[in-house]
PDB file of N, CA, C and O in Angstrom:
ATOM      1  N   MET A   1     -34.871 -28.324 -86.033  1.00  0.00           N
ATOM      2  CA  MET A   1     -33.777 -28.352 -86.965  1.00  0.00           C
ATOM      3  C   MET A   1     -34.121 -27.585 -88.242  1.00  0.00           C
ATOM      4  O   MET A   1     -33.245 -26.977 -88.857  1.00  0.00           O
ATOM      5  N   ARG A   2     -35.380 -27.614 -88.635  1.00  0.00           N
ATOM      6  CA  ARG A   2     -35.760 -26.899 -89.849  1.00  0.00           C
ATOM      7  C   ARG A   2     -35.552 -25.404 -89.700  1.00  0.00           C
ATOM      8  O   ARG A   2     -35.076 -24.742 -90.622  1.00  0.00           O
ATOM      9  N   THR A   3     -35.901 -24.882 -88.566  1.00  0.00           N
ATOM     10  CA  THR A   3     -35.726 -23.444 -88.360  1.00  0.00           C
ATOM     11  C   THR A   3     -34.251 -23.073 -88.387  1.00  0.00           C
ATOM     12  O   THR A   3     -33.869 -22.081 -89.009  1.00  0.00           O
ATOM     13  N   PHE A   4     -33.429 -23.855 -87.724  1.00  0.00           N
ATOM     14  CA  PHE A   4     -31.988 -23.604 -87.741  1.00  0.00           C
ATOM     15  C   PHE A   4     -31.435 -23.737 -89.154  1.00  0.00           C
ATOM     16  O   PHE A   4     -30.583 -22.948 -89.563  1.00  0.00           O
ATOM     17  N   GLY A   5     -31.908 -24.724 -89.897  1.00  0.00           N
ATOM     18  CA  GLY A   5     -31.475 -24.895 -91.279  1.00  0.00           C
ATOM     19  C   GLY A   5     -31.853 -23.713 -92.144  1.00  0.00           C
ATOM     20  O   GLY A   5     -31.065 -23.282 -92.985  1.00  0.00           O
ATOM     21  N   PHE A   6     -33.048 -23.184 -91.949  1.00  0.00           N
ATOM     22  CA  PHE A   6     -33.488 -22.025 -92.719  1.00  0.00           C
ATOM     23  C   PHE A   6     -32.649 -20.792 -92.386  1.00  0.00           C
ATOM     24  O   PHE A   6     -32.274 -20.031 -93.278  1.00  0.00           O
ATOM     25  N   VAL A   7     -32.358 -20.601 -91.110  1.00  0.00           N
ATOM     26  CA  VAL A   7     -31.516 -19.470 -90.695  1.00  0.00           C
ATOM     27  C   VAL A   7     -30.108 -19.618 -91.260  1.00  0.00           C
ATOM     28  O   VAL A   7     -29.520 -18.646 -91.734  1.00  0.00           O
ATOM     29  N   LEU A   8     -29.571 -20.824 -91.209  1.00  0.00           N
ATOM     30  CA  LEU A   8     -28.246 -21.094 -91.759  1.00  0.00           C
ATOM     31  C   LEU A   8     -28.222 -20.870 -93.269  1.00  0.00           C
ATOM     32  O   LEU A   8     -27.241 -20.352 -93.802  1.00  0.00           O
ATOM     33  N   LEU A   9     -29.275 -21.248 -93.946  1.00  0.00           N
ATOM     34  CA  LEU A   9     -29.388 -21.026 -95.381  1.00  0.00           C
ATOM     35  C   LEU A   9     -29.391 -19.537 -95.702  1.00  0.00           C
ATOM     36  O   LEU A   9     -28.666 -19.095 -96.593  1.00  0.00           O
ATOM     37  N   LEU A  10     -30.189 -18.772 -94.996  1.00  0.00           N
ATOM     38  CA  LEU A  10     -30.249 -17.324 -95.239  1.00  0.00           C
ATOM     39  C   LEU A  10     -28.926 -16.639 -94.915  1.00  0.00           C
ATOM     40  O   LEU A  10     -28.478 -15.763 -95.655  1.00  0.00           O
ATOM     41  N   ALA A  11     -28.306 -17.036 -93.816  1.00  0.00           N
ATOM     42  CA  ALA A  11     -27.014 -16.443 -93.456  1.00  0.00           C
ATOM     43  C   ALA A  11     -25.946 -16.808 -94.475  1.00  0.00           C
ATOM     44  O   ALA A  11     -25.105 -15.977 -94.816  1.00  0.00           O
ATOM     45  N   GLY A  12     -25.971 -18.032 -94.961  1.00  0.00           N
ATOM     46  CA  GLY A  12     -25.003 -18.455 -95.957  1.00  0.00           C
ATOM     47  C   GLY A  12     -25.151 -17.705 -97.269  1.00  0.00           C
ATOM     48  O   GLY A  12     -24.157 -17.294 -97.867  1.00  0.00           O
ATOM     49  N   VAL A  13     -26.382 -17.525 -97.718  1.00  0.00           N
ATOM     50  CA  VAL A  13     -26.620 -16.801 -98.971  1.00  0.00           C
ATOM     51  C   VAL A  13     -26.233 -15.332 -98.820  1.00  0.00           C
ATOM     52  O   VAL A  13     -25.575 -14.771 -99.696  1.00  0.00           O
ATOM     53  N   ALA A  14     -26.634 -14.712 -97.724  1.00  0.00           N
ATOM     54  CA  ALA A  14     -26.285 -13.306 -97.503  1.00  0.00           C
ATOM     55  C   ALA A  14     -24.767 -13.139 -97.387  1.00  0.00           C
ATOM     56  O   ALA A  14     -24.201 -12.204 -97.953  1.00  0.00           O
ATOM     57  N   GLY A  15     -24.119 -14.029 -96.667  1.00  0.00           N
ATOM     58  CA  GLY A  15     -22.673 -13.965 -96.523  1.00  0.00           C
ATOM     59  C   GLY A  15     -21.953 -14.190 -97.837  1.00  0.00           C
ATOM     60  O   GLY A  15     -20.920 -13.572 -98.094  1.00  0.00           O
ATOM     61  N   PHE A  16     -22.493 -15.077 -98.679  1.00  0.00           N
ATOM     62  CA  PHE A  16     -21.894 -15.334 -99.984  1.00  0.00           C
ATOM     63  C   PHE A  16     -21.895 -14.069-100.832  1.00  0.00           C
ATOM     64  O   PHE A  16     -20.879 -13.715-101.429  1.00  0.00           O
ATOM     65  N   PHE A  17     -23.032 -13.392-100.882  1.00  0.00           N
ATOM     66  CA  PHE A  17     -23.108 -12.171-101.688  1.00  0.00           C
ATOM     67  C   PHE A  17     -22.253 -11.054-101.096  1.00  0.00           C
ATOM     68  O   PHE A  17     -21.658 -10.271-101.837  1.00  0.00           O
ATOM     69  N   TYR A  18     -22.189 -10.974 -99.770  1.00  0.00           N
ATOM     70  CA  TYR A  18     -21.353  -9.959 -99.135  1.00  0.00           C
ATOM     71  C   TYR A  18     -19.879 -10.205 -99.448  1.00  0.00           C
ATOM     72  O   TYR A  18     -19.159  -9.281 -99.827  1.00  0.00           O
ATOM     73  N   CYS A  19     -19.437 -11.439 -99.290  1.00  0.00           N
ATOM     74  CA  CYS A  19     -18.031 -11.771 -99.577  1.00  0.00           C
ATOM     75  C   CYS A  19     -17.708 -11.580-101.053  1.00  0.00           C
ATOM     76  O   CYS A  19     -16.607 -11.149-101.396  1.00  0.00           O
ATOM     77  N   SER A  20     -18.655 -11.895-101.926  1.00  0.00           N
ATOM     78  CA  SER A  20     -18.433 -11.696-103.357  1.00  0.00           C
ATOM     79  C   SER A  20     -18.255 -10.223-103.683  1.00  0.00           C
ATOM     80  O   SER A  20     -17.387  -9.864-104.479  1.00  0.00           O
ATOM     81  N   SER A  21     -19.061  -9.373-103.079  1.00  0.00           N
ATOM     82  CA  SER A  21     -18.950  -7.944-103.367  1.00  0.00           C
ATOM     83  C   SER A  21     -17.646  -7.368-102.806  1.00  0.00           C
ATOM     84  O   SER A  21     -17.035  -6.498-103.427  1.00  0.00           O
ATOM     85  N   ARG A  22     -17.224  -7.843-101.650  1.00  0.00           N
ATOM     86  CA  ARG A  22     -15.959  -7.376-101.086  1.00  0.00           C
ATOM     87  C   ARG A  22     -14.772  -7.897-101.874  1.00  0.00           C
ATOM     88  O   ARG A  22     -13.787  -7.177-102.038  1.00  0.00           O
ATOM     89  N   ALA A  23     -14.837  -9.126-102.366  1.00  0.00           N
ATOM     90  CA  ALA A  23     -13.732  -9.711-103.135  1.00  0.00           C
ATOM     91  C   ALA A  23     -13.561  -8.998-104.472  1.00  0.00           C
ATOM     92  O   ALA A  23     -12.448  -8.920-104.993  1.00  0.00           O
ATOM     93  N   SER A  24     -14.644  -8.482-105.027  1.00  0.00           N
ATOM     94  CA  SER A  24     -14.551  -7.812-106.326  1.00  0.00           C
ATOM     95  C   SER A  24     -13.822  -6.473-106.233  1.00  0.00           C
ATOM     96  O   SER A  24     -13.471  -5.896-107.262  1.00  0.00           O
ATOM     97  N   GLU A  25     -13.590  -5.975-105.034  1.00  0.00           N
ATOM     98  CA  GLU A  25     -12.855  -4.721-104.856  1.00  0.00           C
ATOM     99  C   GLU A  25     -11.354  -4.901-105.080  1.00  0.00           C
ATOM    100  O   GLU A  25     -10.637  -3.914-105.244  1.00  0.00           O
ATOM    101  N   TYR A  26     -10.871  -6.132-105.088  1.00  0.00           N
ATOM    102  CA  TYR A  26      -9.447  -6.416-105.192  1.00  0.00           C
ATOM    103  C   TYR A  26      -9.119  -7.044-106.541  1.00  0.00           C
ATOM    104  O   TYR A  26      -9.998  -7.545-107.242  1.00  0.00           O
ATOM    105  N   GLU A  27      -7.845  -7.007-106.884  1.00  0.00           N
ATOM    106  CA  GLU A  27      -7.372  -7.616-108.136  1.00  0.00           C
ATOM    107  C   GLU A  27      -7.582  -9.130-108.082  1.00  0.00           C
ATOM    108  O   GLU A  27      -7.452  -9.733-107.017  1.00  0.00           O
ATOM    109  N   PRO A  28      -7.902  -9.747-109.216  1.00  0.00           N
ATOM    110  CA  PRO A  28      -8.025 -11.215-109.232  1.00  0.00           C
ATOM    111  C   PRO A  28      -6.684 -11.884-108.883  1.00  0.00           C
ATOM    112  O   PRO A  28      -5.613 -11.333-109.136  1.00  0.00           O
ATOM    113  N   LEU A  29      -6.773 -13.055-108.311  1.00  0.00           N
ATOM    114  CA  LEU A  29      -5.568 -13.792-107.946  1.00  0.00           C
ATOM    115  C   LEU A  29      -4.895 -14.344-109.194  1.00  0.00           C
ATOM    116  O   LEU A  29      -5.556 -14.729-110.158  1.00  0.00           O
ATOM    117  N   ARG A  30      -3.586 -14.374-109.155  1.00  0.00           N
ATOM    118  CA  ARG A  30      -2.871 -14.938-110.302  1.00  0.00           C
ATOM    119  C   ARG A  30      -2.947 -16.453-110.251  1.00  0.00           C
ATOM    120  O   ARG A  30      -3.095 -17.049-109.185  1.00  0.00           O
ATOM    121  N   ALA A  31      -2.845 -17.053-111.404  1.00  0.00           N
ATOM    122  CA  ALA A  31      -2.957 -18.510-111.505  1.00  0.00           C
ATOM    123  C   ALA A  31      -1.746 -19.188-110.878  1.00  0.00           C
ATOM    124  O   ALA A  31      -0.638 -18.650-110.904  1.00  0.00           O
ATOM    125  N   GLY A  32      -1.961 -20.346-110.329  1.00  0.00           N
ATOM    126  CA  GLY A  32      -0.873 -21.139-109.784  1.00  0.00           C
ATOM    127  C   GLY A  32      -0.571 -20.911-108.320  1.00  0.00           C
ATOM    128  O   GLY A  32       0.401 -21.466-107.808  1.00  0.00           O
ATOM    129  N   LEU A  33      -1.367 -20.113-107.626  1.00  0.00           N
ATOM    130  CA  LEU A  33      -1.135 -19.899-106.193  1.00  0.00           C
ATOM    131  C   LEU A  33      -1.640 -21.097-105.401  1.00  0.00           C
ATOM    132  O   LEU A  33      -2.653 -21.703-105.749  1.00  0.00           O
ATOM    133  N   SER A  34      -0.934 -21.424-104.351  1.00  0.00           N
ATOM    134  CA  SER A  34      -1.432 -22.458-103.446  1.00  0.00           C
ATOM    135  C   SER A  34      -2.477 -21.819-102.528  1.00  0.00           C
ATOM    136  O   SER A  34      -2.632 -20.598-102.503  1.00  0.00           O
ATOM    137  N   VAL A  35      -3.171 -22.642-101.794  1.00  0.00           N
ATOM    138  CA  VAL A  35      -4.206 -22.131-100.899  1.00  0.00           C
ATOM    139  C   VAL A  35      -3.589 -21.240 -99.825  1.00  0.00           C
ATOM    140  O   VAL A  35      -4.127 -20.175 -99.521  1.00  0.00           O
ATOM    141  N   SER A  36      -2.478 -21.662 -99.255  1.00  0.00           N
ATOM    142  CA  SER A  36      -1.849 -20.858 -98.198  1.00  0.00           C
ATOM    143  C   SER A  36      -1.338 -19.527 -98.743  1.00  0.00           C
ATOM    144  O   SER A  36      -1.382 -18.516 -98.042  1.00  0.00           O
ATOM    145  N   GLU A  37      -0.852 -19.517 -99.987  1.00  0.00           N
ATOM    146  CA  GLU A  37      -0.400 -18.258-100.583  1.00  0.00           C
ATOM    147  C   GLU A  37      -1.573 -17.335-100.890  1.00  0.00           C
ATOM    148  O   GLU A  37      -1.467 -16.121-100.721  1.00  0.00           O
ATOM    149  N   SER A  38      -2.681 -17.897-101.337  1.00  0.00           N
ATOM    150  CA  SER A  38      -3.827 -17.050-101.649  1.00  0.00           C
ATOM    151  C   SER A  38      -4.456 -16.467-100.389  1.00  0.00           C
ATOM    152  O   SER A  38      -5.014 -15.371-100.430  1.00  0.00           O
ATOM    153  N   LEU A  39      -4.373 -17.187 -99.268  1.00  0.00           N
ATOM    154  CA  LEU A  39      -4.935 -16.670 -98.020  1.00  0.00           C
ATOM    155  C   LEU A  39      -4.112 -15.534 -97.424  1.00  0.00           C
ATOM    156  O   LEU A  39      -4.548 -14.878 -96.478  1.00  0.00           O
ATOM    157  N   GLU A  40      -2.941 -15.305 -97.967  1.00  0.00           N
ATOM    158  CA  GLU A  40      -2.130 -14.174 -97.510  1.00  0.00           C
ATOM    159  C   GLU A  40      -2.579 -12.863 -98.152  1.00  0.00           C
ATOM    160  O   GLU A  40      -2.158 -11.788 -97.724  1.00  0.00           O
ATOM    161  N   THR A  41      -3.425 -12.943 -99.166  1.00  0.00           N
ATOM    162  CA  THR A  41      -3.933 -11.741 -99.828  1.00  0.00           C
ATOM    163  C   THR A  41      -5.355 -11.458 -99.348  1.00  0.00           C
ATOM    164  O   THR A  41      -6.051 -12.353 -98.867  1.00  0.00           O
ATOM    165  N   GLU A  42      -5.770 -10.208 -99.485  1.00  0.00           N
ATOM    166  CA  GLU A  42      -7.134  -9.845 -99.086  1.00  0.00           C
ATOM    167  C   GLU A  42      -8.161 -10.533 -99.978  1.00  0.00           C
ATOM    168  O   GLU A  42      -9.189 -11.007 -99.496  1.00  0.00           O
ATOM    169  N   ARG A  43      -7.884 -10.585-101.267  1.00  0.00           N
ATOM    170  CA  ARG A  43      -8.813 -11.247-102.195  1.00  0.00           C
ATOM    171  C   ARG A  43      -8.981 -12.711-101.829  1.00  0.00           C
ATOM    172  O   ARG A  43     -10.096 -13.232-101.859  1.00  0.00           O
ATOM    173  N   GLY A  44      -7.900 -13.373-101.487  1.00  0.00           N
ATOM    174  CA  GLY A  44      -7.968 -14.782-101.119  1.00  0.00           C
ATOM    175  C   GLY A  44      -8.781 -15.020 -99.859  1.00  0.00           C
ATOM    176  O   GLY A  44      -9.495 -16.018 -99.750  1.00  0.00           O
ATOM    177  N   LYS A  45      -8.672 -14.104 -98.910  1.00  0.00           N
ATOM    178  CA  LYS A  45      -9.457 -14.241 -97.671  1.00  0.00           C
ATOM    179  C   LYS A  45     -10.945 -14.113 -97.959  1.00  0.00           C
ATOM    180  O   LYS A  45     -11.748 -14.870 -97.414  1.00  0.00           O
ATOM    181  N   TRP A  46     -11.322 -13.160 -98.810  1.00  0.00           N
ATOM    182  CA  TRP A  46     -12.740 -12.989 -99.147  1.00  0.00           C
ATOM    183  C   TRP A  46     -13.253 -14.149 -99.986  1.00  0.00           C
ATOM    184  O   TRP A  46     -14.413 -14.541 -99.861  1.00  0.00           O
ATOM    185  N   ASP A  47     -12.397 -14.700-100.840  1.00  0.00           N
ATOM    186  CA  ASP A  47     -12.801 -15.875-101.611  1.00  0.00           C
ATOM    187  C   ASP A  47     -13.023 -17.072-100.695  1.00  0.00           C
ATOM    188  O   ASP A  47     -13.977 -17.827-100.883  1.00  0.00           O
ATOM    189  N   ALA A  48     -12.160 -17.251 -99.717  1.00  0.00           N
ATOM    190  CA  ALA A  48     -12.332 -18.347 -98.763  1.00  0.00           C
ATOM    191  C   ALA A  48     -13.619 -18.161 -97.955  1.00  0.00           C
ATOM    192  O   ALA A  48     -14.328 -19.128 -97.680  1.00  0.00           O
ATOM    193  N   GLY A  49     -13.912 -16.927 -97.581  1.00  0.00           N
ATOM    194  CA  GLY A  49     -15.166 -16.637 -96.888  1.00  0.00           C
ATOM    195  C   GLY A  49     -16.373 -16.943 -97.745  1.00  0.00           C
ATOM    196  O   GLY A  49     -17.393 -17.420 -97.247  1.00  0.00           O
ATOM    197  N   ARG A  50     -16.258 -16.667 -99.044  1.00  0.00           N
ATOM    198  CA  ARG A  50     -17.349 -16.964 -99.974  1.00  0.00           C
ATOM    199  C   ARG A  50     -17.605 -18.469-100.036  1.00  0.00           C
ATOM    200  O   ARG A  50     -18.755 -18.906-100.017  1.00  0.00           O
ATOM    201  N   TYR A  51     -16.527 -19.263-100.109  1.00  0.00           N
ATOM    202  CA  TYR A  51     -16.694 -20.719-100.134  1.00  0.00           C
ATOM    203  C   TYR A  51     -17.267 -21.244 -98.809  1.00  0.00           C
ATOM    204  O   TYR A  51     -18.077 -22.170 -98.807  1.00  0.00           O
ATOM    205  N   ALA A  52     -16.854 -20.663 -97.707  1.00  0.00           N
ATOM    206  CA  ALA A  52     -17.382 -21.084 -96.402  1.00  0.00           C
ATOM    207  C   ALA A  52     -18.876 -20.770 -96.298  1.00  0.00           C
ATOM    208  O   ALA A  52     -19.645 -21.567 -95.762  1.00  0.00           O
ATOM    209  N   CYS A  53     -19.276 -19.621 -96.806  1.00  0.00           N
ATOM    210  CA  CYS A  53     -20.695 -19.264 -96.784  1.00  0.00           C
ATOM    211  C   CYS A  53     -21.510 -20.158 -97.701  1.00  0.00           C
ATOM    212  O   CYS A  53     -22.649 -20.503 -97.385  1.00  0.00           O
ATOM    213  N   ALA A  54     -20.937 -20.535 -98.832  1.00  0.00           N
ATOM    214  CA  ALA A  54     -21.629 -21.467 -99.724  1.00  0.00           C
ATOM    215  C   ALA A  54     -21.812 -22.818 -99.037  1.00  0.00           C
ATOM    216  O   ALA A  54     -22.859 -23.449 -99.181  1.00  0.00           O
ATOM    217  N   ALA A  55     -20.809 -23.264 -98.295  1.00  0.00           N
ATOM    218  CA  ALA A  55     -20.919 -24.527 -97.553  1.00  0.00           C
ATOM    219  C   ALA A  55     -21.986 -24.424 -96.466  1.00  0.00           C
ATOM    220  O   ALA A  55     -22.736 -25.373 -96.239  1.00  0.00           O
ATOM    221  N   ALA A  56     -22.055 -23.265 -95.790  1.00  0.00           N
ATOM    222  CA  ALA A  56     -23.071 -23.070 -94.761  1.00  0.00           C
ATOM    223  C   ALA A  56     -24.469 -23.081 -95.375  1.00  0.00           C
ATOM    224  O   ALA A  56     -25.397 -23.647 -94.798  1.00  0.00           O
ATOM    225  N   ALA A  57     -24.621 -22.461 -96.534  1.00  0.00           N
ATOM    226  CA  ALA A  57     -25.921 -22.466 -97.212  1.00  0.00           C
ATOM    227  C   ALA A  57     -26.310 -23.886 -97.612  1.00  0.00           C
ATOM    228  O   ALA A  57     -27.472 -24.270 -97.482  1.00  0.00           O
ATOM    229  N   PHE A  58     -25.349 -24.662 -98.094  1.00  0.00           N
ATOM    230  CA  PHE A  58     -25.633 -26.051 -98.444  1.00  0.00           C
ATOM    231  C   PHE A  58     -26.058 -26.853 -97.211  1.00  0.00           C
ATOM    232  O   PHE A  58     -26.997 -27.646 -97.276  1.00  0.00           O
ATOM    233  N   ALA A  59     -25.364 -26.644 -96.091  1.00  0.00           N
ATOM    234  CA  ALA A  59     -25.743 -27.331 -94.853  1.00  0.00           C
ATOM    235  C   ALA A  59     -27.146 -26.908 -94.420  1.00  0.00           C
ATOM    236  O   ALA A  59     -27.910 -27.723 -93.902  1.00  0.00           O
ATOM    237  N   GLY A  60     -27.484 -25.641 -94.631  1.00  0.00           N
ATOM    238  CA  GLY A  60     -28.833 -25.175 -94.319  1.00  0.00           C
ATOM    239  C   GLY A  60     -29.891 -25.840 -95.168  1.00  0.00           C
ATOM    240  O   GLY A  60     -30.976 -26.163 -94.685  1.00  0.00           O
ATOM    241  N   ILE A  61     -29.568 -26.048 -96.457  1.00  0.00           N
ATOM    242  CA  ILE A  61     -30.507 -26.755 -97.342  1.00  0.00           C
ATOM    243  C   ILE A  61     -30.718 -28.181 -96.856  1.00  0.00           C
ATOM    244  O   ILE A  61     -31.847 -28.669 -96.813  1.00  0.00           O
ATOM    245  N   VAL A  62     -29.635 -28.841 -96.494  1.00  0.00           N
ATOM    246  CA  VAL A  62     -29.736 -30.224 -96.023  1.00  0.00           C
ATOM    247  C   VAL A  62     -30.559 -30.296 -94.743  1.00  0.00           C
ATOM    248  O   VAL A  62     -31.416 -31.170 -94.611  1.00  0.00           O
ATOM    249  N   LEU A  63     -30.314 -29.396 -93.803  1.00  0.00           N
ATOM    250  CA  LEU A  63     -31.052 -29.409 -92.538  1.00  0.00           C
ATOM    251  C   LEU A  63     -32.519 -29.072 -92.740  1.00  0.00           C
ATOM    252  O   LEU A  63     -33.371 -29.538 -91.984  1.00  0.00           O
ATOM    253  N   THR A  64     -32.823 -28.270 -93.747  1.00  0.00           N
ATOM    254  CA  THR A  64     -34.202 -27.910 -94.008  1.00  0.00           C
ATOM    255  C   THR A  64     -34.968 -29.054 -94.666  1.00  0.00           C
ATOM    256  O   THR A  64     -36.142 -29.270 -94.366  1.00  0.00           O
ATOM    257  N   ILE A  65     -34.313 -29.779 -95.552  1.00  0.00           N
ATOM    258  CA  ILE A  65     -34.983 -30.831 -96.313  1.00  0.00           C
ATOM    259  C   ILE A  65     -35.104 -32.131 -95.533  1.00  0.00           C
ATOM    260  O   ILE A  65     -36.150 -32.779 -95.567  1.00  0.00           O
ATOM    261  N   VAL A  66     -34.044 -32.520 -94.830  1.00  0.00           N
ATOM    262  CA  VAL A  66     -34.023 -33.823 -94.151  1.00  0.00           C
ATOM    263  C   VAL A  66     -35.011 -33.801 -92.976  1.00  0.00           C
ATOM    264  O   VAL A  66     -34.952 -32.913 -92.125  1.00  0.00           O
ATOM    265  N   PRO A  67     -35.901 -34.766 -92.940  1.00  0.00           N
ATOM    266  CA  PRO A  67     -36.853 -34.793 -91.827  1.00  0.00           C
ATOM    267  C   PRO A  67     -36.194 -35.165 -90.513  1.00  0.00           C
ATOM    268  O   PRO A  67     -35.235 -35.937 -90.483  1.00  0.00           O
ATOM    269  N   HIS A  68     -36.700 -34.626 -89.456  1.00  0.00           N
ATOM    270  CA  HIS A  68     -36.159 -34.955 -88.125  1.00  0.00           C
ATOM    271  C   HIS A  68     -37.112 -35.919 -87.426  1.00  0.00           C
ATOM    272  O   HIS A  68     -38.240 -36.129 -87.871  1.00  0.00           O
ATOM    273  N   ARG A  69     -36.654 -36.484 -86.356  1.00  0.00           N
ATOM    274  CA  ARG A  69     -37.469 -37.473 -85.641  1.00  0.00           C
ATOM    275  C   ARG A  69     -38.401 -36.826 -84.674  1.00  0.00           C
ATOM    276  O   ARG A  69     -39.158 -37.516 -83.991  1.00  0.00           O
TER     277      ARG A  69
END
């Protein structure tokens, strides 16, 4: 599990930076958009990918730290 957690952590961090760089190519989202409205834009899709990668990195940290049986 530790190895998988480490791989997940690295993939999450790399994906976060990749999505951040791609999202910066587009105009910022206007305030007051719902989640479904923001996902209709390219910027919103890259932002959602950034959050998903951050969640994957967090899961990787948890899998790396928590001892297995």
